[in-house]
C-alpha positions as protocol buffer text, in pm:
chain_id: "A"
residue {
  index: 1
  type: UNK
  ca { x: 5045 y: -548 z: 1247 }
}
residue {
  index: 2
  type: UNK
  ca { x: 4791 y: -654 z: 1512 }
}
residue {
  index: 3
  type: UNK
  ca { x: 4942 y: -796 z: 1830 }
}
residue {
  index: 4
  type: UNK
  ca { x: 4885 y: -1164 z: 1913 }
}
residue {
  index: 5
  type: UNK
  ca { x: 4717 y: -1172 z: 2255 }
}
residue {
  index: 6
  type: UNK
  ca { x: 4556 y: -1508 z: 2349 }
}
residue {
  index: 7
  type: UNK
  ca { x: 4331 y: -1383 z: 2631 }
}
residue {
  index: 8
  type: UNK
  ca { x: 3957 y: -1309 z: 2660 }
}
residue {
  index: 9
  type: UNK
  ca { x: 3907 y: -984 z: 2469 }
}
residue {
  index: 10
  type: UNK
  ca { x: 4226 y: -1047 z: 2271 }
}
residue {
  index: 11
  type: UNK
  ca { x: 4308 y: -1191 z: 1930 }
}
residue {
  index: 12
  type: UNK
  ca { x: 4490 y: -1492 z: 1791 }
}
residue {
  index: 13
  type: UNK
  ca { x: 4718 y: -1404 z: 1498 }
}
residue {
  index: 14
  type: UNK
  ca { x: 4834 y: -1698 z: 1286 }
}
residue {
  index: 15
  type: UNK
  ca { x: 5042 y: -1711 z: 966 }
}
residue {
  index: 16
  type: UNK
  ca { x: 4884 y: -1930 z: 699 }
}
residue {
  index: 17
  type: UNK
  ca { x: 5091 y: -2174 z: 498 }
}
residue {
  index: 18
  type: UNK
  ca { x: 4818 y: -2347 z: 297 }
}
residue {
  index: 19
  type: UNK
  ca { x: 4544 y: -2241 z: 61 }
}
residue {
  index: 20
  type: UNK
  ca { x: 4301 y: -2173 z: 344 }
}
residue {
  index: 21
  type: UNK
  ca { x: 3980 y: -1987 z: 260 }
}
residue {
  index: 22
  type: UNK
  ca { x: 3839 y: -1941 z: 612 }
}
residue {
  index: 23
  type: UNK
  ca { x: 3917 y: -2008 z: 978 }
}
residue {
  index: 24
  type: UNK
  ca { x: 3708 y: -2031 z: 1295 }
}
residue {
  index: 25
  type: UNK
  ca { x: 3768 y: -2018 z: 1669 }
}
residue {
  index: 26
  type: UNK
  ca { x: 3485 y: -2066 z: 1921 }
}
residue {
  index: 27
  type: UNK
  ca { x: 3236 y: -2037 z: 1635 }
}
residue {
  index: 28
  type: UNK
  ca { x: 3370 y: -1699 z: 1526 }
}
residue {
  index: 29
  type: UNK
  ca { x: 3512 y: -1644 z: 1181 }
}
residue {
  index: 30
  type: UNK
  ca { x: 3859 y: -1496 z: 1145 }
}
residue {
  index: 31
  type: UNK
  ca { x: 3974 y: -1212 z: 920 }
}
residue {
  index: 32
  type: UNK
  ca { x: 4258 y: -1246 z: 670 }
}
residue {
  index: 33
  type: UNK
  ca { x: 4518 y: -975 z: 618 }
}
residue {
  index: 34
  type: UNK
  ca { x: 4854 y: -942 z: 447 }
}
residue {
  index: 35
  type: UNK
  ca { x: 5181 y: -825 z: 597 }
}
residue {
  index: 36
  type: UNK
  ca { x: 5512 y: -826 z: 408 }
}
residue {
  index: 37
  type: UNK
  ca { x: 5365 y: -1048 z: 133 }
}
residue {
  index: 38
  type: UNK
  ca { x: 5253 y: -1308 z: 386 }
}
residue {
  index: 39
  type: UNK
  ca { x: 4892 y: -1397 z: 469 }
}
residue {
  index: 40
  type: UNK
  ca { x: 4772 y: -1406 z: 829 }
}
residue {
  index: 41
  type: UNK
  ca { x: 4441 y: -1470 z: 1000 }
}
residue {
  index: 42
  type: UNK
  ca { x: 4330 y: -1290 z: 1313 }
}
residue {
  index: 43
  type: UNK
  ca { x: 4066 y: -1459 z: 1526 }
}
residue {
  index: 44
  type: UNK
  ca { x: 3866 y: -1278 z: 1795 }
}
residue {
  index: 45
  type: UNK
  ca { x: 3837 y: -1409 z: 2150 }
}
residue {
  index: 46
  type: UNK
  ca { x: 3513 y: -1302 z: 2325 }
}
residue {
  index: 47
  type: UNK
  ca { x: 3544 y: -1153 z: 2672 }
}
residue {
  index: 48
  type: UNK
  ca { x: 3346 y: -1448 z: 2810 }
}
residue {
  index: 49
  type: UNK
  ca { x: 3568 y: -1715 z: 2652 }
}
residue {
  index: 50
  type: UNK
  ca { x: 3688 y: -1980 z: 2901 }
}
residue {
  index: 51
  type: UNK
  ca { x: 4064 y: -2020 z: 2947 }
}
residue {
  index: 52
  type: UNK
  ca { x: 4225 y: -2341 z: 2824 }
}
residue {
  index: 53
  type: UNK
  ca { x: 4296 y: -2526 z: 2502 }
}
residue {
  index: 54
  type: UNK
  ca { x: 4069 y: -2457 z: 2204 }
}
residue {
  index: 55
  type: UNK
  ca { x: 4066 y: -2560 z: 1839 }
}
residue {
  index: 56
  type: UNK
  ca { x: 4114 y: -2330 z: 1543 }
}
residue {
  index: 57
  type: UNK
  ca { x: 3947 y: -2489 z: 1240 }
}
residue {
  index: 58
  type: UNK
  ca { x: 4093 y: -2417 z: 895 }
}
residue {
  index: 59
  type: UNK
  ca { x: 3875 y: -2456 z: 586 }
}
residue {
  index: 60
  type: UNK
  ca { x: 3921 y: -2478 z: 211 }
}
residue {
  index: 61
  type: UNK
  ca { x: 3598 y: -2391 z: 32 }
}
residue {
  index: 62
  type: UNK
  ca { x: 3389 y: -2478 z: 340 }
}
residue {
  index: 63
  type: UNK
  ca { x: 3565 y: -2813 z: 389 }
}
residue {
  index: 64
  type: UNK
  ca { x: 3763 y: -2853 z: 712 }
}
residue {
  index: 65
  type: UNK
  ca { x: 4121 y: -2945 z: 626 }
}
residue {
  index: 66
  type: UNK
  ca { x: 4308 y: -2894 z: 954 }
}
residue {
  index: 67
  type: UNK
  ca { x: 4267 y: -2798 z: 1319 }
}
residue {
  index: 68
  type: UNK
  ca { x: 4522 y: -2624 z: 1538 }
}
residue {
  index: 69
  type: UNK
  ca { x: 4513 y: -2610 z: 1916 }
}
residue {
  index: 70
  type: UNK
  ca { x: 4562 y: -2269 z: 2077 }
}
residue {
  index: 71
  type: UNK
  ca { x: 4574 y: -2191 z: 2447 }
}
residue {
  index: 72
  type: UNK
  ca { x: 4363 y: -1906 z: 2582 }
}
residue {
  index: 73
  type: UNK
  ca { x: 4515 y: -1764 z: 2897 }
}
residue {
  index: 74
  type: UNK
  ca { x: 4325 y: -1627 z: 3194 }
}
residue {
  index: 75
  type: UNK
  ca { x: 4295 y: -1250 z: 3229 }
}
residue {
  index: 76
  type: UNK
  ca { x: 4121 y: -1041 z: 3493 }
}
residue {
  index: 77
  type: UNK
  ca { x: 3999 y: -691 z: 3417 }
}
residue {
  index: 78
  type: UNK
  ca { x: 3976 y: -410 z: 3669 }
}
residue {
  index: 79
  type: UNK
  ca { x: 3654 y: -278 z: 3820 }
}
residue {
  index: 80
  type: UNK
  ca { x: 3542 y: 78 z: 3744 }
}
residue {
  index: 81
  type: UNK
  ca { x: 3269 y: 268 z: 3926 }
}
residue {
  index: 82
  type: UNK
  ca { x: 3115 y: 572 z: 3755 }
}
residue {
  index: 83
  type: UNK
  ca { x: 2840 y: 818 z: 3837 }
}
residue {
  index: 84
  type: UNK
  ca { x: 2621 y: 918 z: 3544 }
}
residue {
  index: 85
  type: UNK
  ca { x: 2421 y: 1236 z: 3606 }
}
residue {
  index: 86
  type: UNK
  ca { x: 2156 y: 1153 z: 3346 }
}
residue {
  index: 87
  type: UNK
  ca { x: 1979 y: 872 z: 3536 }
}
residue {
  index: 88
  type: UNK
  ca { x: 1778 y: 763 z: 3231 }
}
residue {
  index: 89
  type: UNK
  ca { x: 2104 y: 662 z: 3061 }
}
residue {
  index: 90
  type: UNK
  ca { x: 2150 y: 404 z: 3338 }
}
residue {
  index: 91
  type: UNK
  ca { x: 1786 y: 326 z: 3414 }
}
residue {
  index: 92
  type: UNK
  ca { x: 1594 y: 379 z: 3087 }
}
residue {
  index: 93
  type: UNK
  ca { x: 1219 y: 435 z: 3104 }
}
residue {
  index: 94
  type: UNK
  ca { x: 965 y: 247 z: 2893 }
}
residue {
  index: 95
  type: UNK
  ca { x: 995 y: 485 z: 2599 }
}
residue {
  index: 96
  type: UNK
  ca { x: 1375 y: 461 z: 2614 }
}
residue {
  index: 97
  type: UNK
  ca { x: 1359 y: 82 z: 2616 }
}
residue {
  index: 98
  type: UNK
  ca { x: 1149 y: 86 z: 2298 }
}
residue {
  index: 99
  type: UNK
  ca { x: 1410 y: 304 z: 2134 }
}
residue {
  index: 100
  type: UNK
  ca { x: 1696 y: 82 z: 2253 }
}
residue {
  index: 101
  type: UNK
  ca { x: 1520 y: -225 z: 2116 }
}
residue {
  index: 102
  type: UNK
  ca { x: 1464 y: -60 z: 1778 }
}
residue {
  index: 103
  type: UNK
  ca { x: 1831 y: 39 z: 1763 }
}
residue {
  index: 104
  type: UNK
  ca { x: 1961 y: -308 z: 1851 }
}
residue {
  index: 105
  type: UNK
  ca { x: 1885 y: -456 z: 1507 }
}
residue {
  index: 106
  type: UNK
  ca { x: 2051 y: -162 z: 1336 }
}
residue {
  index: 107
  type: UNK
  ca { x: 2362 y: -205 z: 1548 }
}
residue {
  index: 108
  type: UNK
  ca { x: 2369 y: -580 z: 1489 }
}
residue {
  index: 109
  type: UNK
  ca { x: 2359 y: -529 z: 1112 }
}
residue {
  index: 110
  type: UNK
  ca { x: 2645 y: -278 z: 1126 }
}
residue {
  index: 111
  type: UNK
  ca { x: 2858 y: -500 z: 1350 }
}
residue {
  index: 112
  type: UNK
  ca { x: 2819 y: -802 z: 1122 }
}
residue {
  index: 113
  type: UNK
  ca { x: 2882 y: -620 z: 792 }
}
residue {
  index: 114
  type: UNK
  ca { x: 3154 y: -797 z: 593 }
}
residue {
  index: 115
  type: UNK
  ca { x: 3318 y: -736 z: 255 }
}
residue {
  index: 116
  type: UNK
  ca { x: 3559 y: -968 z: 80 }
}
residue {
  index: 117
  type: UNK
  ca { x: 3927 y: -885 z: 42 }
}
residue {
  index: 118
  type: UNK
  ca { x: 4217 y: -859 z: 284 }
}
residue {
  index: 119
  type: UNK
  ca { x: 4140 y: -653 z: 593 }
}
residue {
  index: 120
  type: UNK
  ca { x: 4298 y: -310 z: 639 }
}
residue {
  index: 121
  type: UNK
  ca { x: 4455 y: -345 z: 983 }
}
residue {
  index: 122
  type: UNK
  ca { x: 4733 y: -84 z: 965 }
}
residue {
  index: 123
  type: UNK
  ca { x: 4558 y: 146 z: 1214 }
}
residue {
  index: 124
  type: UNK
  ca { x: 4633 y: 496 z: 1338 }
}
residue {
  index: 125
  type: UNK
  ca { x: 4503 y: 658 z: 1656 }
}
residue {
  index: 126
  type: UNK
  ca { x: 4173 y: 824 z: 1568 }
}
residue {
  index: 127
  type: UNK
  ca { x: 4223 y: 1124 z: 1795 }
}
residue {
  index: 128
  type: UNK
  ca { x: 4486 y: 1298 z: 2003 }
}
residue {
  index: 129
  type: UNK
  ca { x: 4437 y: 1254 z: 2376 }
}
residue {
  index: 130
  type: UNK
  ca { x: 4506 y: 1047 z: 2685 }
}
residue {
  index: 131
  type: UNK
  ca { x: 4369 y: 698 z: 2737 }
}
residue {
  index: 132
  type: UNK
  ca { x: 4114 y: 753 z: 3012 }
}
residue {
  index: 133
  type: UNK
  ca { x: 3947 y: 409 z: 3024 }
}
residue {
  index: 134
  type: UNK
  ca { x: 4100 y: 86 z: 2890 }
}
residue {
  index: 135
  type: UNK
  ca { x: 3918 y: -206 z: 2730 }
}
residue {
  index: 136
  type: UNK
  ca { x: 3745 y: -472 z: 2940 }
}
residue {
  index: 137
  type: UNK
  ca { x: 3672 y: -277 z: 3258 }
}
residue {
  index: 138
  type: UNK
  ca { x: 3394 y: -435 z: 3466 }
}
residue {
  index: 139
  type: UNK
  ca { x: 3164 y: -137 z: 3511 }
}
residue {
  index: 140
  type: UNK
  ca { x: 2945 y: -23 z: 3798 }
}
residue {
  index: 141
  type: UNK
  ca { x: 2724 y: 267 z: 3689 }
}
residue {
  index: 142
  type: UNK
  ca { x: 2539 y: 455 z: 3963 }
}
residue {
  index: 143
  type: UNK
  ca { x: 2591 y: 153 z: 4187 }
}
residue {
  index: 144
  type: UNK
  ca { x: 2453 y: -98 z: 3935 }
}
residue {
  index: 145
  type: UNK
  ca { x: 2661 y: -362 z: 3749 }
}
residue {
  index: 146
  type: UNK
  ca { x: 2662 y: -311 z: 3373 }
}
residue {
  index: 147
  type: UNK
  ca { x: 2826 y: -468 z: 3067 }
}
residue {
  index: 148
  type: UNK
  ca { x: 3208 y: -457 z: 3046 }
}
residue {
  index: 149
  type: UNK
  ca { x: 3373 y: -169 z: 2864 }
}
residue {
  index: 150
  type: UNK
  ca { x: 3401 y: -288 z: 2503 }
}
residue {
  index: 151
  type: UNK
  ca { x: 3638 y: -23 z: 2374 }
}
residue {
  index: 152
  type: UNK
  ca { x: 3882 y: 240 z: 2489 }
}
residue {
  index: 153
  type: UNK
  ca { x: 3803 y: 598 z: 2594 }
}
residue {
  index: 154
  type: UNK
  ca { x: 4035 y: 872 z: 2469 }
}
residue {
  index: 155
  type: UNK
  ca { x: 3993 y: 1197 z: 2660 }
}
residue {
  index: 156
  type: UNK
  ca { x: 3990 y: 1509 z: 2442 }
}
residue {
  index: 157
  type: UNK
  ca { x: 3812 y: 1846 z: 2438 }
}
residue {
  index: 158
  type: UNK
  ca { x: 3480 y: 1877 z: 2259 }
}
residue {
  index: 159
  type: UNK
  ca { x: 3527 y: 1971 z: 1894 }
}
residue {
  index: 160
  type: UNK
  ca { x: 3859 y: 1793 z: 1838 }
}
residue {
  index: 161
  type: UNK
  ca { x: 3854 y: 1619 z: 1494 }
}
residue {
  index: 162
  type: UNK
  ca { x: 3828 y: 1239 z: 1489 }
}
residue {
  index: 163
  type: UNK
  ca { x: 3999 y: 1041 z: 1210 }
}
residue {
  index: 164
  type: UNK
  ca { x: 3921 y: 709 z: 1046 }
}
residue {
  index: 165
  type: UNK
  ca { x: 4165 y: 452 z: 1187 }
}
residue {
  index: 166
  type: UNK
  ca { x: 4212 y: 281 z: 849 }
}
residue {
  index: 167
  type: UNK
  ca { x: 4068 y: 267 z: 496 }
}
residue {
  index: 168
  type: UNK
  ca { x: 3709 y: 144 z: 491 }
}
residue {
  index: 169
  type: UNK
  ca { x: 3344 y: 211 z: 419 }
}
residue {
  index: 170
  type: UNK
  ca { x: 3094 y: 379 z: 651 }
}
residue {
  index: 171
  type: UNK
  ca { x: 2835 y: 113 z: 732 }
}
residue {
  index: 172
  type: UNK
  ca { x: 2610 y: 328 z: 952 }
}
residue {
  index: 173
  type: UNK
  ca { x: 2611 y: 663 z: 1127 }
}
residue {
  index: 174
  type: UNK
  ca { x: 2356 y: 828 z: 1351 }
}
residue {
  index: 175
  type: UNK
  ca { x: 2229 y: 908 z: 1699 }
}
residue {
  index: 176
  type: UNK
  ca { x: 2191 y: 612 z: 1939 }
}
residue {
  index: 177
  type: UNK
  ca { x: 2056 y: 609 z: 2296 }
}
residue {
  index: 178
  type: UNK
  ca { x: 2367 y: 490 z: 2479 }
}
residue {
  index: 179
  type: UNK
  ca { x: 2640 y: 570 z: 2223 }
}
residue {
  index: 180
  type: UNK
  ca { x: 2519 y: 915 z: 2118 }
}
residue {
  index: 181
  type: UNK
  ca { x: 2640 y: 1015 z: 1773 }
}
residue {
  index: 182
  type: UNK
  ca { x: 2801 y: 695 z: 1649 }
}
residue {
  index: 183
  type: UNK
  ca { x: 2985 y: 587 z: 1333 }
}
residue {
  index: 184
  type: UNK
  ca { x: 3058 y: 231 z: 1216 }
}
residue {
  index: 185
  type: UNK
  ca { x: 3338 y: 177 z: 961 }
}
residue {
  index: 186
  type: UNK
  ca { x: 3413 y: -165 z: 808 }
}
residue {
  index: 187
  type: UNK
  ca { x: 3770 y: -232 z: 694 }
}
residue {
  index: 188
  type: UNK
  ca { x: 3701 y: -553 z: 497 }
}
residue {
  index: 189
  type: UNK
  ca { x: 3681 y: -912 z: 624 }
}
residue {
  index: 190
  type: UNK
  ca { x: 3443 y: -811 z: 903 }
}
residue {
  index: 191
  type: UNK
  ca { x: 3686 y: -581 z: 1086 }
}
residue {
  index: 192
  type: UNK
  ca { x: 3471 y: -292 z: 1211 }
}
residue {
  index: 193
  type: UNK
  ca { x: 3565 y: 18 z: 1409 }
}
residue {
  index: 194
  type: UNK
  ca { x: 3324 y: 237 z: 1606 }
}
residue {
  index: 195
  type: UNK
  ca { x: 3348 y: 605 z: 1701 }
}
residue {
  index: 196
  type: UNK
  ca { x: 3100 y: 701 z: 1974 }
}
residue {
  index: 197
  type: UNK
  ca { x: 2977 y: 1008 z: 2168 }
}
residue {
  index: 198
  type: UNK
  ca { x: 3064 y: 1241 z: 1879 }
}
residue {
  index: 199
  type: UNK
  ca { x: 2951 y: 1603 z: 1895 }
}
residue {
  index: 200
  type: UNK
  ca { x: 2897 y: 1601 z: 1520 }
}
residue {
  index: 201
  type: UNK
  ca { x: 2919 y: 1332 z: 1249 }
}
residue {
  index: 202
  type: UNK
  ca { x: 3106 y: 1423 z: 930 }
}
residue {
  index: 203
  type: UNK
  ca { x: 3040 y: 1111 z: 716 }
}
residue {
  index: 204
  type: UNK
  ca { x: 2739 y: 931 z: 566 }
}
residue {
  index: 205
  type: UNK
  ca { x: 2653 y: 561 z: 531 }
}
residue {
  index: 206
  type: UNK
  ca { x: 2800 y: 414 z: 213 }
}
residue {
  index: 207
  type: UNK
  ca { x: 3084 y: 667 z: 202 }
}
residue {
  index: 208
  type: UNK
  ca { x: 3434 y: 533 z: 144 }
}
residue {
  index: 209
  type: UNK
  ca { x: 3703 y: 678 z: 370 }
}
residue {
  index: 210
  type: UNK
  ca { x: 4079 y: 667 z: 375 }
}
residue {
  index: 211
  type: UNK
  ca { x: 4295 y: 633 z: 683 }
}
residue {
  index: 212
  type: UNK
  ca { x: 4307 y: 974 z: 850 }
}
residue {
  index: 213
  type: UNK
  ca { x: 3991 y: 1112 z: 688 }
}
residue {
  index: 214
  type: UNK
  ca { x: 3761 y: 1316 z: 908 }
}
residue {
  index: 215
  type: UNK
  ca { x: 3485 y: 1107 z: 1071 }
}
residue {
  index: 216
  type: UNK
  ca { x: 3345 y: 1363 z: 1315 }
}
residue {
  index: 217
  type: UNK
  ca { x: 3429 y: 1566 z: 1624 }
}
residue {
  index: 218
  type: UNK
  ca { x: 3475 y: 1468 z: 1988 }
}
residue {
  index: 219
  type: UNK
  ca { x: 3165 y: 1526 z: 2197 }
}
residue {
  index: 220
  type: UNK
  ca { x: 2966 y: 1413 z: 2501 }
}
residue {
  index: 221
  type: UNK
  ca { x: 2649 y: 1270 z: 2349 }
}
residue {
  index: 222
  type: UNK
  ca { x: 2488 y: 953 z: 2486 }
}
residue {
  index: 223
  type: UNK
  ca { x: 2585 y: 798 z: 2820 }
}
residue {
  index: 224
  type: UNK
  ca { x: 2898 y: 984 z: 2928 }
}
residue {
  index: 225
  type: UNK
  ca { x: 3061 y: 1164 z: 3217 }
}
residue {
  index: 226
  type: UNK
  ca { x: 3235 y: 1418 z: 2992 }
}
residue {
  index: 227
  type: UNK
  ca { x: 3370 y: 1475 z: 2639 }
}
residue {
  index: 228
  type: UNK
  ca { x: 3579 y: 1192 z: 2497 }
}
residue {
  index: 229
  type: UNK
  ca { x: 3596 y: 946 z: 2208 }
}
residue {
  index: 230
  type: UNK
  ca { x: 3490 y: 588 z: 2271 }
}
residue {
  index: 231
  type: UNK
  ca { x: 3680 y: 384 z: 2010 }
}
residue {
  index: 232
  type: UNK
  ca { x: 3587 y: 20 z: 1952 }
}
residue {
  index: 233
  type: UNK
  ca { x: 3720 y: -260 z: 1732 }
}
residue {
  index: 234
  type: UNK
  ca { x: 3526 y: -571 z: 1631 }
}
residue {
  index: 235
  type: UNK
  ca { x: 3616 y: -886 z: 1439 }
}
residue {
  index: 236
  type: UNK
  ca { x: 3315 y: -1092 z: 1325 }
}
residue {
  index: 237
  type: UNK
  ca { x: 3094 y: -887 z: 1562 }
}
residue {
  index: 238
  type: UNK
  ca { x: 3322 y: -962 z: 1862 }
}
residue {
  index: 239
  type: UNK
  ca { x: 3463 y: -662 z: 2050 }
}
residue {
  index: 240
  type: UNK
  ca { x: 3837 y: -694 z: 2109 }
}
residue {
  index: 241
  type: UNK
  ca { x: 4097 y: -467 z: 2266 }
}
residue {
  index: 242
  type: UNK
  ca { x: 4167 y: -176 z: 2024 }
}
residue {
  index: 243
  type: UNK
  ca { x: 4518 y: -130 z: 2168 }
}
residue {
  index: 244
  type: UNK
  ca { x: 4618 y: -454 z: 1992 }
}
residue {
  index: 245
  type: UNK
  ca { x: 4569 y: -273 z: 1659 }
}
residue {
  index: 246
  type: UNK
  ca { x: 4714 y: 67 z: 1743 }
}
residue {
  index: 247
  type: UNK
  ca { x: 5076 y: 183 z: 1725 }
}
residue {
  index: 248
  type: UNK
  ca { x: 5245 y: 240 z: 2059 }
}
residue {
  index: 249
  type: UNK
  ca { x: 5313 y: 602 z: 1968 }
}
residue {
  index: 250
  type: UNK
  ca { x: 5014 y: 830 z: 1940 }
}
residue {
  index: 251
  type: UNK
  ca { x: 4863 y: 1038 z: 1803 }
}
residue {
  index: 252
  type: UNK
  ca { x: 4960 y: 942 z: 1449 }
}
residue {
  index: 253
  type: UNK
  ca { x: 5152 y: 1224 z: 1282 }
}
residue {
  index: 254
  type: UNK
  ca { x: 4988 y: 1120 z: 956 }
}
residue {
  index: 255
  type: UNK
  ca { x: 4641 y: 1172 z: 1101 }
}
residue {
  index: 256
  type: UNK
  ca { x: 4743 y: 1501 z: 1261 }
}
residue {
  index: 257
  type: UNK
  ca { x: 4886 y: 1629 z: 933 }
}
residue {
  index: 258
  type: UNK
  ca { x: 4577 y: 1530 z: 737 }
}
residue {
  index: 259
  type: UNK
  ca { x: 4333 y: 1670 z: 991 }
}
residue {
  index: 260
  type: UNK
  ca { x: 4527 y: 1997 z: 1011 }
}
residue {
  index: 261
  type: UNK
  ca { x: 4402 y: 2070 z: 659 }
}
residue {
  index: 262
  type: UNK
  ca { x: 4036 y: 2025 z: 757 }
}
residue {
  index: 263
  type: UNK
  ca { x: 3820 y: 2329 z: 828 }
}
residue {
  index: 264
  type: UNK
  ca { x: 3753 y: 2433 z: 1188 }
}
residue {
  index: 265
  type: UNK
  ca { x: 3530 y: 2207 z: 1395 }
}
residue {
  index: 266
  type: UNK
  ca { x: 3240 y: 2313 z: 1618 }
}
residue {
  index: 267
  type: UNK
  ca { x: 3479 y: 2423 z: 1893 }
}
residue {
  index: 268
  type: UNK
  ca { x: 3591 y: 2709 z: 1667 }
}
residue {
  index: 269
  type: UNK
  ca { x: 3942 y: 2592 z: 1594 }
}
residue {
  index: 270
  type: UNK
  ca { x: 4134 y: 2291 z: 1472 }
}
residue {
  index: 271
  type: UNK
  ca { x: 4339 y: 2156 z: 1766 }
}
residue {
  index: 272
  type: UNK
  ca { x: 4579 y: 1979 z: 1528 }
}
residue {
  index: 273
  type: UNK
  ca { x: 4689 y: 2309 z: 1377 }
}
residue {
  index: 274
  type: UNK
  ca { x: 5010 y: 2438 z: 1528 }
}
């Protein structure tokens, strides 16, 4: 079950008592899920959201029926300074900028993809490895301020298999300027996970995946300092802290067991096989 964390970059998790069909916070639509036969809504809080009291609006068939006040607490994120050897990944040239612009619409469509039905939020860790960069870091790249870190980085050797965090459908997959080989998976109700910097992609757009299915292999494509998986979680196109969805113990034994049956990756062996 996702963890209630009322801070910028966090999520509000509310149990629903009435026949509510949608909910909004700060203009962002929530996602419904079920846990132990009870219905909940999780609402994303953008990183730039101001602290203080805010209204959650509950709707029945597009008609507002109730509002609930929630308090968003202040949170400060640490500063991280990195040196990227490929300067163009920090200071793109004119040709790069044209590519980035062309990719932005594709990314926007993938982020906003939404299917009806309760969201699959029973996540597993997508890869075995240490957390090398948490969510929300204020980043300085080659001495220049850049956008905050909108996911978590999991350090792992190149070629390690990467698993789908939950059941879903592959919305898009391909090579992007900053993210390298990138996969978007939607888990219903607008909950989307991303898997970036892959060495190789193992799924195609439109493909349905189960929790633990192979998505690709850890790599160092795109803007990176070394091989790792950048794992992101979005709700209604808003990036939130993935750790709020992941079990405290990782990697998931279920994912490891499933991936151990997959053929060797590009590194020449399957690291999950003992």
